Backbone as a printed PyTorch tensor [residue, N CA C, xyz], in Angstrom:
tensor([[[ 15.4110, -11.3210,  -8.4310],
         [ 14.5050, -10.2250,  -8.7100],
         [ 13.7620,  -9.8420,  -7.4270]],

        [[ 13.6940,  -8.5620,  -7.1450],
         [ 13.0170,  -8.0590,  -5.9510],
         [ 11.5000,  -8.1130,  -6.1400]],

        [[ 10.8050,  -8.5870,  -5.1100],
         [  9.3490,  -8.6720,  -5.1610],
         [  8.7390,  -7.2880,  -4.9740]],

        [[  7.7160,  -6.9850,  -5.7740],
         [  7.0320,  -5.6880,  -5.7120],
         [  6.2380,  -5.5720,  -4.4100]],

        [[  6.3340,  -4.4320,  -3.7580],
         [  5.5750,  -4.1570,  -2.5520],
         [  4.1570,  -3.7390,  -2.9320]],

        [[  3.1410,  -4.3260,  -2.2900],
         [  1.7640,  -3.9420,  -2.5990],
         [  1.4900,  -2.4840,  -2.2440]],

        [[  0.5390,  -1.8930,  -2.9480],
         [  0.1440,  -0.5190,  -2.7050],
         [ -0.6540,  -0.3730,  -1.4100]],

        [[ -1.3940,  -1.4110,  -1.0450],
         [ -2.3140,  -1.3480,   0.0880],
         [ -2.1930,  -2.6130,   0.9220]],

        [[ -2.2770,  -2.4730,   2.2330],
         [ -2.3350,  -3.6270,   3.1340],
         [ -3.7120,  -3.6530,   3.7750]],

        [[ -4.3680,  -4.7940,   3.6830],
         [ -5.6450,  -5.0110,   4.3590],
         [ -5.3360,  -5.8790,   5.5620]],

        [[ -5.6940,  -5.4140,   6.7440],
         [ -5.3990,  -6.1500,   7.9680],
         [ -6.7160,  -6.5410,   8.6280]],

        [[ -6.8680,  -7.8420,   8.8520],
         [ -8.0520,  -8.3700,   9.5180],
         [ -7.6160,  -8.9600,  10.8490]],

        [[ -8.1930,  -8.4680,  11.9210],
         [ -7.9190,  -8.9930,  13.2570],
         [ -9.1840,  -9.7060,  13.7160]],

        [[ -9.0270, -10.9540,  14.1720],
         [-10.2290, -11.7180,  14.4920],
         [-10.0250, -12.6200,  15.7020]],

        [[-11.1500, -13.0090,  16.2890],
         [-11.1720, -13.9630,  17.3950],
         [-12.5620, -14.5830,  17.4710]],

        [[-12.6270, -15.8720,  17.2370],
         [-13.8840, -16.6270,  17.3240],
         [-15.0300, -15.9820,  16.5430]],

        [[-14.8090, -15.7660,  15.2490],
         [-15.8640, -15.2010,  14.4040],
         [-16.1190, -16.0970,  13.1900]],

        [[-16.2000, -17.3860,  13.4350],
         [-16.4020, -18.3720,  12.3690],
         [-17.5690, -18.0040,  11.4630]],

        [[-18.6340, -17.5140,  12.0320],
         [-19.8260, -17.1970,  11.2440],
         [-19.6440, -15.9670,  10.3610]],

        [[-18.6830, -15.1260,  10.6450],
         [-18.4670, -13.8940,   9.8760],
         [-17.2380, -13.9520,   8.9680]],

        [[-16.2270, -14.7420,   9.3160],
         [-14.9580, -14.6920,   8.5910],
         [-15.0870, -15.2120,   7.1620]],

        [[-15.9790, -16.1310,   6.9140],
         [-16.1870, -16.6340,   5.5380],
         [-16.6200, -15.4950,   4.6170]],

        [[-17.5140, -14.6550,   5.0950],
         [-17.9740, -13.5100,   4.2970],
         [-16.8240, -12.5460,   4.0300]],

        [[-15.9830, -12.3230,   5.0400],
         [-14.8120, -11.4640,   4.8620],
         [-13.8640, -12.0550,   3.8230]],

        [[-13.5960, -13.3500,   3.9230],
         [-12.7120, -14.0240,   2.9630],
         [-13.2420, -13.8890,   1.5420]],

        [[-14.5080, -14.1250,   1.3580],
         [-15.1030, -14.0180,   0.0200],
         [-15.0140, -12.5970,  -0.5120]],

        [[-15.2010, -11.6200,   0.3550],
         [-15.0940, -10.2270,  -0.0640],
         [-13.6840,  -9.9070,  -0.5460]],

        [[-12.6860, -10.3550,   0.1860],
         [-11.2970, -10.1130,  -0.2040],
         [-10.9860, -10.8080,  -1.5220]],

        [[-11.3690, -12.0600,  -1.6430],
         [-11.0940, -12.8410,  -2.8570],
         [-11.7480, -12.2100,  -4.0870]],

        [[-12.8940, -11.6010,  -3.9140],
         [-13.6430, -11.0700,  -5.0600],
         [-13.2810,  -9.6320,  -5.4360]],

        [[-12.2800,  -9.0670,  -4.8230],
         [-11.8620,  -7.7070,  -5.1870],
         [-11.3370,  -7.6970,  -6.6250]],

        [[-11.7030,  -6.6850,  -7.3660],
         [-11.2170,  -6.5870,  -8.7460],
         [ -9.8440,  -5.9270,  -8.8060]],

        [[ -9.5440,  -5.0690,  -7.8640],
         [ -8.2340,  -4.4290,  -7.7980],
         [ -7.3390,  -5.3440,  -6.9830]],

        [[ -6.1860,  -5.7280,  -7.5160],
         [ -5.3810,  -6.7700,  -6.8940],
         [ -4.0470,  -6.3070,  -6.3010]],

        [[ -3.7580,  -5.0170,  -6.2750],
         [ -2.4600,  -4.5490,  -5.7990],
         [ -2.4860,  -4.3430,  -4.2810]],

        [[ -2.7330,  -5.4340,  -3.5440],
         [ -2.7860,  -5.3560,  -2.0930],
         [ -2.2980,  -6.6650,  -1.4920]],

        [[ -1.9860,  -6.5930,  -0.2130],
         [ -1.7070,  -7.7990,   0.5550],
         [ -2.7660,  -7.9100,   1.6350]],

        [[ -3.0470,  -9.1370,   2.0530],
         [ -4.0290,  -9.3650,   3.1000],
         [ -3.3170, -10.0140,   4.2770]],

        [[ -3.3210,  -9.3420,   5.3880],
         [ -2.6780,  -9.8390,   6.5990],
         [ -3.7770, -10.1630,   7.6010]],

        [[ -3.7740, -11.4050,   8.0880],
         [ -4.7800, -11.8370,   9.0490],
         [ -4.0830, -12.1550,  10.3660]],

        [[ -4.5910, -11.5650,  11.4430],
         [ -4.0750, -11.8340,  12.7810],
         [ -5.2170, -12.4310,  13.5960]],

        [[ -5.0450, -13.6840,  13.9950],
         [ -6.0660, -14.3520,  14.7920],
         [ -5.6120, -14.3990,  16.2430]],

        [[ -6.5170, -14.1460,  17.1610],
         [ -6.1840, -14.0920,  18.5820],
         [ -6.2940, -15.4130,  19.3150]],

        [[ -6.2220, -16.5260,  18.5870],
         [ -6.3100, -17.8300,  19.2370],
         [ -7.7070, -18.4230,  19.1950]],

        [[ -8.4040, -18.2060,  18.1080],
         [ -9.7710, -18.7080,  17.9660],
         [ -9.8440, -20.2150,  18.1800]],

        [[-10.9600, -20.6460,  18.7780],
         [-11.1950, -22.0730,  19.0380],
         [-12.4990, -22.5630,  18.4180]],

        [[-13.1350, -21.7400,  17.5960],
         [-14.4560, -22.0680,  17.0600],
         [-14.4500, -22.4860,  15.5890]],

        [[-13.2870, -22.6810,  14.9910],
         [-13.2220, -23.0400,  13.5760],
         [-12.8340, -21.8850,  12.6670]],

        [[-12.6670, -20.7020,  13.2250],
         [-12.2590, -19.5350,  12.4340],
         [-10.9580, -19.8140,  11.6860]],

        [[ -9.9860, -20.3900,  12.3720],
         [ -8.6750, -20.6420,  11.7680],
         [ -8.7850, -21.6410,  10.6240]],

        [[ -9.6480, -22.6350,  10.7480],
         [ -9.8290, -23.6110,   9.6670],
         [-10.3320, -22.9370,   8.4000]],

        [[-11.2440, -22.0050,   8.5460],
         [-11.7540, -21.2680,   7.3870],
         [-10.6460, -20.4100,   6.7820]],

        [[ -9.8780, -19.7270,   7.6150],
         [ -8.7760, -18.9070,   7.1200],
         [ -7.7380, -19.7490,   6.3900]],

        [[ -7.4180, -20.9090,   6.9240],
         [ -6.4460, -21.7950,   6.2740],
         [ -6.9500, -22.2570,   4.9120]],

        [[ -8.2430, -22.4890,   4.7970],
         [ -8.8190, -22.8940,   3.5060],
         [ -8.5680, -21.8120,   2.4570]],

        [[ -8.7590, -20.5740,   2.8340],
         [ -8.5300, -19.4830,   1.8850],
         [ -7.0480, -19.2440,   1.6540]],

        [[ -6.2330, -19.4760,   2.6540],
         [ -4.7940, -19.3210,   2.4870],
         [ -4.2920, -20.3360,   1.4660]],

        [[ -4.8100, -21.5400,   1.5070],
         [ -4.3860, -22.5790,   0.5720],
         [ -4.9200, -22.3490,  -0.8320]],

        [[ -6.1050, -21.7780,  -0.9330],
         [ -6.7500, -21.6260,  -2.2400],
         [ -6.4940, -20.2860,  -2.9130]],

        [[ -5.9720, -19.3360,  -2.1750],
         [ -5.7970, -18.0000,  -2.7440],
         [ -4.4880, -17.4230,  -2.2450]],

        [[ -3.5130, -17.3020,  -3.1180],
         [ -2.1580, -16.9630,  -2.7000],
         [ -1.9810, -15.5320,  -2.2360]],

        [[ -2.9750, -14.6870,  -2.4230],
         [ -2.8560, -13.2990,  -1.9840],
         [ -2.9160, -13.1670,  -0.4640]],

        [[ -3.3080, -14.2130,   0.2340],
         [ -3.2790, -14.1660,   1.6920],
         [ -1.8190, -14.2650,   2.0900]],

        [[ -1.2470, -13.1310,   2.4500],
         [  0.1990, -13.0910,   2.6390],
         [  0.6280, -13.3110,   4.0720]],

        [[ -0.2830, -13.2720,   5.0080],
         [  0.1180, -13.4940,   6.3820],
         [ -1.0180, -14.0640,   7.1990]],

        [[ -0.7650, -15.2100,   7.8190],
         [ -1.7300, -15.7670,   8.7530],
         [ -0.9560, -16.0550,  10.0200]],

        [[ -1.1420, -15.2200,  11.0090],
         [ -0.4020, -15.3570,  12.2600],
         [ -1.3020, -16.0560,  13.2610]],

        [[ -0.9120, -17.2410,  13.6710],
         [ -1.7520, -18.0300,  14.5690],
         [ -1.1550, -18.0990,  15.9430]]])
């Protein structure tokens, strides 16, 4: 069976924004409309940003791309 393509792509580009990315993750997770994919592109963060993103990737399957 072919997987349905989402209607909307949300793209988050980040670098060393540990203090802000948690709020972004919570906002995405709490959306009531679910026909979207979330693509995250990290520029090589070293401040813990990636750890927070991985936590949401593991807990919420709508995170469809985490490019590290």
